[in-house]
N, C-alpha and C positions, 0 to 999 in steps of 0.2 A: 452552296457554300463553297466560296474561293479554294483552290489548292494550296498548303503552304508548300512556302519555298525551304530552300536548304538549310538559311541562316536558322527561321521560326522552329523547323524539325528540330536543330541542334539546339535550340534554346529550350525547347516543351521537354527536350532529351535531360539535356544538363540540369532542370529544373524537377524533373520524375527522379532523375539519381539522387541530387540533395535531401530531397523528400523522403528516399529510401535511406538514406546516411543519418539525418536525423532521428526514423526509425528504430534503428540498429542504436543511437545513442542514448534512446528510452527504455530500450531494453538492456543495455549495460547500466546505465542509472537503475534499474528497478534489479536488475541483480544484486548492485554492490550495497543498496537498500536491505534486501532481505540477508544476503552474507553479513552486513550490521546488525543489524537486527540478530538475528541466530549466535552472534559471536557475543552481543550482551546480555541474551537467553540464557547462554553457557554461561558467563560471569557472575550476574547474581540468580543461580542456580533456580532458573524459572519456566527450564524444557519441560517439565512434568506438566506443566500445567499447558490447556487444550490453546489459548489462544493469548500468551502474555502480556505483549506489548503492543500496544495499538499504534501500528504506525504512521497512520495522519496525526495521532496529537498527542506520542510519545509518554503515554503513561502507561503504567504498569497497571493491566487489569487485577483487581483481588480476584484469589478462589473463593467461590460461594460457600460459606461455611455448613455444615450440615444442617438440614431443619429437624426440629423434634416436635416444629405444632405448639411451640410458645410465642410465638412472635417473629418479626420481620427484624433484622439487625438493621441499625440507621444507613447504613455503608450500602446495604443492599435495597435498599427504599431509592438511594443517592443512587446511585448505578442505573437501576430500570426508570427512575425520570429523568436522565440524561439521554438513556438510548431512547426513549419514548419523544423526545425531542428531534432525535436528530433524523 
């Protein structure tokens, strides 16, 4: 394989630095999303739930009611069907 000349090495290093920069931008965006979700959870008093907001759909997850052996609520069945389909 032929050696890279100075211009090719420069272009490769430049592209690698651009890739690294984009990776950092992705991390920053994820952190901003996490911060936003935390603020929404606080604002809507959802912090005591395990995972109250689904970041992909922005739906607020309902906390499952206590079971007493007398059947299953319709909302719980719907949530389970959605999870099974995903």
